[in-house]
C-alpha positions in Angstrom: -1.9 -18.9 -20.8 -4.1 -19.6 -23.1 -4.1 -16.2 -24.5 -1.0 -16.0 -24.8 0.2 -19.4 -26.3 -2.5 -17.8 -28.7 -0.1 -14.9 -29.3 3.2 -16.7 -29.4 1.6 -19.3 -32.5 0.1 -16.7 -34.7 3.6 -14.4 -34.4 5.1 -17.9 -35.2 2.7 -17.7 -37.9 3.9 -14.1 -38.8 7.5 -15.1 -38.9 6.8 -17.7 -41.0 4.6 -15.9 -43.8 6.9 -13.0 -43.8 9.4 -15.1 -44.4 8.2 -16.9 -47.1 6.8 -13.4 -48.9 10.2 -12.3 -48.4 11.7 -15.2 -50.3 9.3 -15.9 -52.8 8.3 -12.4 -53.9 11.3 -9.9 -52.9 9.8 -8.6 -50.1 11.9 -6.1 -47.8 13.9 -7.9 -45.3 12.9 -5.1 -42.6 9.2 -6.7 -42.7 10.6 -10.2 -41.5 13.3 -8.1 -39.0 10.9 -6.1 -37.0 8.4 -9.5 -36.6 11.3 -11.3 -35.7 12.4 -7.9 -33.2 8.6 -8.0 -31.5 8.6 -11.7 -31.5 11.7 -11.5 -29.3 10.7 -8.7 -27.5 7.3 -10.0 -26.3 9.1 -13.1 -24.8 11.7 -11.7 -23.0 8.9 -9.6 -21.6 6.9 -12.6 -20.9 10.1 -14.1 -19.3 10.2 -11.4 -16.8 7.2 -10.2 -15.8 5.4 -12.7 -14.3 1.7 -11.2 -14.1 1.5 -11.9 -17.8 1.2 -15.5 -17.5 3.3 -16.0 -20.4 4.1 -19.5 -20.0 2.3 -20.9 -17.4 -0.9 -19.9 -15.1 0.0 -17.3 -12.8 -1.8 -16.1 -9.6 -1.1 -12.8 -8.8 -4.1 -11.2 -6.7 -7.7 -12.1 -6.1 -9.3 -10.2 -8.8 -12.8 -8.6 -8.6 -12.9 -8.0 -4.8 -14.2 -5.4 -3.0 -13.5 -5.9 0.4 -10.3 -5.2 2.8 -8.3 -8.5 2.5 -4.6 -8.8 0.7 -2.0 -11.4 1.3 1.6 -11.0 2.4 4.1 -12.7 1.3 8.0 -13.0 2.3 10.4 -14.7 -0.2 14.2 -16.1 0.6 13.8 -17.5 4.4 13.5 -18.4 7.2 16.8 -16.2 8.3 17.1 -15.0 11.4 15.4 -11.8 10.6 12.1 -14.1 10.6 11.3 -14.5 14.4 11.0 -10.5 13.6 8.8 -11.1 11.4 6.3 -13.4 13.0 6.6 -11.3 15.9 5.3 -8.6 14.3 2.6 -10.7 12.8 1.2 -12.2 16.0 0.9 -8.9 17.3 -1.4 -7.9 14.8 -3.1 -11.4 14.4 -2.2 -10.9 11.1 -1.3 -14.2 8.8 1.1 -14.5 6.1 2.9 -17.2 3.4 6.4 -17.7 3.3 8.1 -19.2 0.5 11.5 -20.6 2.0 14.5 -21.9 0.2 15.0 -25.2 0.4 19.0 -24.8 2.0 17.4 -22.0 5.1 15.3 -24.8 5.6 17.7 -26.7 6.7 20.0 -23.8 8.3 16.6 -22.9 10.1 14.3 -25.8 11.0 13.0 -24.7 14.3 12.0 -21.3 13.0 10.1 -23.8 9.6 8.2 -24.9 11.8 6.9 -21.8 14.4 5.6 -20.3 10.7 3.5 -23.2 10.2 2.4 -23.5 14.1 1.1 -19.7 14.0 -0.8 -20.9 11.4 0.5 -19.3 8.3 1.3 -20.8 4.4 5.0 -22.0 3.6 5.4 -22.5 -0.3 8.5 -23.8 -1.9 10.8 -21.1 -3.3 13.3 -23.6 -5.3 16.4 -25.7 -2.9 19.8 -23.0 -3.6 17.4 -19.5 -4.9 20.7 -19.4 -8.0 21.0 -16.8 -9.9 21.0 -19.8 -12.9 17.3 -20.5 -12.3 15.9 -18.9 -15.5 18.4 -21.8 -17.2 18.1 -25.0 -15.4 17.1 -27.5 -17.5 13.6 -29.3 -16.7 15.6 -31.9 -14.6 17.0 -30.2 -12.6 14.5 -28.1 -11.9 12.6 -30.8 -10.4 15.4 -31.6 -8.5 15.4 -28.4 -7.2 11.4 -28.2 -6.1 11.6 -31.8 -5.3 14.5 -31.4 -3.0 12.7 -28.6 -0.8 10.1 -30.4 -0.6 11.2 -33.1 0.8 13.2 -31.0 3.0 9.5 -29.4 4.5 8.0 -32.3 4.7 10.1 -33.7 6.7 10.5 -30.8 9.1 6.9 -29.6 9.2 5.2 -32.8 7.9 3.6 -31.4 4.3 4.4 -30.7 1.2 3.7 -27.5 -0.8 1.8 -27.6 -3.8 2.2 -23.7 -4.9 5.9 -22.4 -6.2 7.3 -19.2 -6.4 9.8 -18.9 -9.2 12.7 -17.6 -8.0 13.2 -13.4 -9.3 9.8 -14.2 -10.5 11.7 -15.5 -14.1 9.3 -17.9 -16.2 9.8 -19.6 -19.3 9.2 -23.2 -21.0 11.4 -25.5 -18.6 9.6 -23.7 -15.5 6.2 -24.4 -17.1 6.0 -28.2 -17.5 8.3 -28.9 -14.1 4.9 -26.7 -12.3 2.7 -28.8 -14.7 4.0 -31.8 -14.0 4.6 -31.4 -9.8 0.6 -29.9 -9.9 1.6 -27.6 -8.5 0.2 -23.4 -8.7 2.9 -20.8 -9.4 2.5 -17.5 -7.5 3.2 -14.2 -8.7 2.4 -11.1 -6.9 0.6 -7.0 -7.9 3.2 -5.2 -5.4 6.6 -5.9 -5.7 7.8 -3.6 -2.6 11.4 -3.7 -3.9 12.6 -3.7 -0.1 16.6 -5.6 -1.4 16.7 -2.7 -4.1 15.4 0.5 -2.5 17.4 1.5 1.0 14.9 4.2 2.4 12.3 2.3 4.9 10.0 5.4 4.2 9.8 4.9 0.7 9.2 1.2 0.7 6.4 2.2 2.9 5.3 4.1 0.3 5.6 2.6 -2.4 3.5 -0.3 -0.9 0.7 2.0 0.5 0.3 4.3 -2.7 -0.2 0.8 -4.7 -2.4 -1.2 -2.1 -6.0 -2.4 -3.1 -8.1 -5.4 -2.2 -7.4 -8.5 -3.4 -3.4 -7.8 -3.6 -0.3 -9.7 -2.9 2.5 -8.0 -1.9 5.8 -9.1 -2.3 8.8 -8.8 0.6 11.8 -10.0 2.0 12.3 -11.4 5.5 15.7 -11.0 4.9 16.6 -7.9 6.2 15.9 -5.4 9.3 14.9 -3.5 6.6 11.8 -5.4 5.8 11.3 -5.8 9.6 11.1 -1.4 10.1 8.6 -1.5 7.1 6.4 -4.0 8.0 6.0 -2.7 11.6 4.4 0.9 10.0 2.7 -1.3 7.6 0.6 -3.4 9.9 -0.3 -0.4 11.9 -1.6 1.0 8.5 -3.7 -1.8 7.4 -5.5 -2.2 11.0 -6.0 1.2 11.1 -7.7 0.5 7.2 -9.7 -2.5 8.9 -7.6 -4.9 6.4 -7.7 -8.5 6.8 -4.5 -10.1 6.3 -4.7 -14.2 5.1 -2.2 -16.5 3.4 -2.2 -16.7 0.0 -4.3 -20.3 -0.6 -7.6 -18.9 1.2 -7.5 -15.6 -0.7 -6.8 -17.5 -4.2 -9.3 -20.8 -3.0 -6.5 -22.9 -4.1 -4.8 -26.0 -2.0 -1.6 -24.6 -0.1 -0.3 -28.4 0.5 -0.8 -31.9 -1.1 -3.3 -34.0 0.7 
């Protein structure tokens, strides 16, 4: 995050200097326009590419590792499909991390409990997963994360320390809230696109062709397609002797509050 903060400061400073030069020495205005476009473009990129850690530190893979270890993560649950996901994980003695939506936890409390009982980890994925999350105020974001943690504390007796922002969007407000709540932001190194691609074979190939030790894979426990992909993926990983860890164990961070 620090290096990107310096980049933002450098661009901001260059905008000011260029503006002064344009004003004082009648330099061509396109200098200022180019600097402004680059700054805006970099900021927009930082908002939508969670791996950049542009606004806040984001952990998206375990770097410099050669051991065959990865983490599978599932967003947007729990849903009825979560039960099938858990059955498959249990069959292969694999562990995973579920970034749960608070309102889904309220709707499926028993599945939420089963996730933890079977040795998996639960993270915070906001309470509503609103399409407007990126435009929420600091107060609204705090409310979303706190409601989810309170809900999970009621159901599983623990409050997550790991947070994944909906759609992978980060901004200054999210950065402030995560820092204030002493949570870690978790991204991914492989995005399966299982909610976008309608062909399970393509999703499977997209994951396996990119897979490297230390990766964090993003999937969703929300459809039969993902269950189908997971079945084949677990066979692939088992054959290649990959060990599937929860995110806290992969990254060596705390999963829940003390």
